[in-house]
N, C-alpha and C positions, 0 to 999 in steps of 0.2 A: 503495500501500500505504498503511494507517495504521501511525501510532507501534506500537500495539501488536501488531500482526503481525510488524514487523520485528522488535521486539526478542524476542518468543516464538521466530521462526527465528533470531534471532541466538544466542539461548541456547543453543539445540536444536544448532546446530553445533559451537558454542564446548563443549557437554558434550560431543559426539562426542570431541573434539582431548583433552578430558579423559579419554576413557572409553581413549584409545591411551595417553594418558602414563600409568595406573595400570597398564594393560597392562604396559608398559614396566619398571614398577616390579616388577612381579611376576615379570617376565622375568628383573631382575639378582636379585632372591633366589631364583629355580627356578636359574638357571646358578650362583651362587655357594654354594649349597648343594648342587650335584652331582644336582640333581633331574631334568636333562632329559630322561633317558634311562631314566626309570625306566618308562613308559609305551610298547610296544614297537609299537603299534598306533595307526592312526588310523581312528576310526570316527566319524564325522560326527552319526550319530542315536546310538548306543547308549554312542558314547561319552561323550555327558553325564552319563551316570551310573557311580558309583565301584563296584567290585566291593561286592555286598549282604551276601555270605555267607562264611564261612569255606573254602567251596569255591570261590569266586571270585578270592578273595582270594590263594590258594595258585595258583591259575592260570595270575593275572598275575605272583607270584614268579617261578613257573616259568620263564614265556617270560623275564623279566628276567637269570634265573642263563643262559640263551644269549646274552648280549652281553658283549661285549669288557670295558665296565665292571665287571659283576659279577666275571670271570674273572683279570680283570688290577687290580682296584681296590679292590673293594669283597667280595673272596670271604669268607664267614665271615660276611654280612650274616644277622641272623635278619629274620623276616616283621615285628616290629616296626619293625626299623632300614627294611626295604623301604616300610612304610605311610607312614614321616614324608616322604622324601622323592617318593612316591607323590603327598601330598599337594598339595604345592607346582607341580608339572605338573601335576597334574586343576585344581586353580585356577585357574593360568594357562591353560589351554585352556577350562573353563568358564567364565571371565570375558568371554574373546573372543565365544563362543557367545551367552550372555546380553545382555551389556550389547551389543555392536556388531551380533550377528544378530537381538536383540531390540528393547532399548531404540531403537539408532538407526534402524534398518529398521522400525519400527514407527511411528516418528517422520517419517519419507519417507512412508510410506504416507498418516499423519493427514495431514499439511501438504499432500500429493497430492490429498485427494480434496474438502479443504474448499478447494481452489483460491487458495493463501497464495502456490505458488509460482510463479515466472517458469518460463519456457522456459528461460531458459540456467542457473537454479539446479536445477532437474529432472535436465539435463546432468550440472553438477557434482556435483550428489549420486550420482548414478550411478556417476561416475567415483570417489565415496569408495568406494562398495561395491564396483566392482571391484578397486580396490587392497586392500580388507579381504578380500576371497577371496584376491587373489596373496601378500598376504601371509602368510595361513593355508598355504598351499601352499609359501612360503619356510619357513614354518618345520618343515613338515615335511621337507622336503629337506635342511635343516639337520639335523632329527633323527635323518634314517635314514645321514646321513654319518657319524654316531657307532655305529652300532649295528652295521657290518661288520668293520672290521679292529683301529681302534684307540679307546680307552674317552673320546672327547671328540670332540665336533664338528669339522668343517672350520671353522679360523678365519675362511675368506674367508665361507662361508654363514652363519656366524655374524653376520658385519660386514653383509653383502648384508639379512639377516633384521631388523638394527640399523637403518640407515638405510633400509630402506624402511618401517619404523615411524617413523621422525621425519618421511619424507616425507609421510605420511596425517596426521599430526598437526599437522605444517607447514600444509597443503595447506587441512584443516578450519580452524583458528584461521584463514588468511589470507582464506577468504571468508566467514567469520563478524564477521569486523570492520568492512565496511561495516554492517553491520546495527545494531551497537552503540556507534559513536563516531560522534557527531554532525557533521554538515559545518562548523560553527564552531570545531572544532580544528583544520582544516585552513587554519591561517593562512601558514604559510610554507611556499612552495614552494623550498626550496636545492639546486637543479640538482648545485652542486659537492661536494655530502655525499653524494649518490646512491650514484656509483662507488666512494665510500670505505665504505659501508656494504654494498654487494653484496659486495666486497672482504674484510670481514668475516665477512658470511654464508660464503662460498668456506671461507675461513680456519676457521671455528668445524665446518662440517658434515665439511672434512678432520680435523679434530681429533676429531671424534667418532668419523668410520670408526678414526681409530687407536686411538682408545678400544677400539671393538670390537674391532681385531686384540689388543691386551693383553691383551684379556677370552680371547679366542678361544686366545690360544697360552700364558694364565697367564704374562706377562712382569713381572706385579709379584713374581712370587717368588722372581724370576731376580738383582733388583736391588733388595733392600727396604731402600734406603737412601737420606736424602737430606741435603746437596744432589749430595754424589759418587755415581760407582755401585759398590759396595763399596771404598771407597777409592780410586778412582782417576777423575779428571773426565771420561774417556770410557770409555763400558764396553767390555771387552774384547770380543775376537770379531762387532767390528763386520764386520769383511773374513773370512767364513768360506767364502768362494770360490762360494759358490751364485750365480746370477742374479741380477739385477740386479731382477727382480720379486719372486723368492725372498726375495731379502734385504730386501726392503721388508714381506713380509706372512707372514715366517717366522721371521725372525731375529730373536729376543728383543733381541739388545743393540741392533740399529737400530731399531726399534719403540719402544723405551722410549727412545731418545735422541731420536727424532723428537718424540716425544708431548712429552715433558719443554721440549724446546726451542721448540716450535709453541705451549706453554702462555706461557712469557714475552714470547715474541713477540706475541702477541694482548692481554697486558697491557700491554704498550706499547703497542700500535696503538689500544687502546682508551682508555686515559689520553691519548695525543695526540688523538684523538676528541673527546674531552670537553672538553678545556682549549680548543681548538680554534672549536669550533662551540657552546659554551654559553649563550654570549651574543647568539647567532642565532637564538634560536627559539622558538615559541611556547612557553606556560606547560604545556600537555600534553607536548610533544616534551621539553621540557626535563627534565621530572620523570621519561620512562621513559629519554632518554640517561644522568640521574647515578645511576639504578639497576646501570649496568653495570660504574664501576669499582669497587661495591660486590660487584657478584656476580664478577666475573672474579678477586678478591684472596679469595673464600669459595671460590670452585670451586679455585685453587690451594693453599690450605690444606687443604682435603679431599683433594685428589689425595697432599699431602704426609704428612699423617697416616694414609691410608690402604696408602702404601709402609711407613710406619714401625711399623706395627701388622701388618704381613704376616708372617705367619711358615710355618708350614706349609700354612695356608689364606690367604684373603684374606677379611679382617673384613668380613661383609655388611652389615652397618649400613653403614658407613663406604664401601662399595663404591657401595651402592645411593643413595645420597645424592649420591656424587661423581657417579653418571651422571645424579640427577634435576637436578642445579644447572646441569648440562651442557645439559640440555634445555632447562631453563629461561633460560638465557644465550641459546640461540639465539632462541628464544619472544620475549624481549626485545628480541632486536634487528630482528627480524622485523616487532614491531609498531612499534618505530621508522621501520623501512625503509616501512610504510605511510602512517603520518605523514605523512612528508616526500613522498611521493610521492602519493596520492590525495587531491583537492582537488575533485572532481565532485561533486554531489550524488546522494545513491541512486537518487533517479528517473529522473536520465539515463545511470545507468551500465548497465544491463541486465542487474542480477543477478537 
């Protein structure tokens, strides 16, 4: 495969990852504005169009009035109020249809028929498409959980939806890297650091999962203070008598304690890795590693500000940026792991 074709495929795969990243941002806005339950049905074809006249808007609004969110939270909403929350959920779904179903899938067809895809990459691309379909299904399962008895989606469903999106994002980023980064950047293969980076990736994935549980349980609103938990160094209600799993997934005191503590541990671990390995890396590896201390400090600062500015609602801008930087930190670690793990020439990798 020539250099031009490699770069085109690499940027196409990277574009797929960026599409997922933007989708995550739109999902965060949708969640924080309380818009996720505004569309009460899933229509793959006709759902790509919003209501086109006042009658259609009224029908959609009447359907929303039957939901627990309207009767328990938003009773008294006007049609204008409904249009505002409908907008974000509609854009969230439309982006997935147009960008993933259109741009990414059309790119796959183009590269396939121009015979630029190896059999291995065809399989990986199909896996990405199937994961995208599964993510759409998971999204609808999540929405359904908030249309029955309670005015919000199930925290575990929301977290599963978030983690599946992170998986697709990471997968597309990972398979794009061999096409974008030249062989001569694989100068050092430090086996000792590989286990440490895998540990860091695991900790970050767990932290993002607890971020999803924070969001699903609106846990920031229970303890909107820092460094204490409403004046206490440990949040009240940790031992609420529930089962171990329920305590981890639904107890806002436990969830926020773990989320905060894990953030501190991850920060310490990143600084440890930076101090230990910064002098034994290639130039590119060193640059990527050097970004991590900055990113983790920024992420903790954003988390603290999100807590402090939480009142009756969680601040949308801070919440979305906080989630985005978390994903970018994970992506940075993934790129670093790639740089210390992959040493062979692209032509020999069967990609």
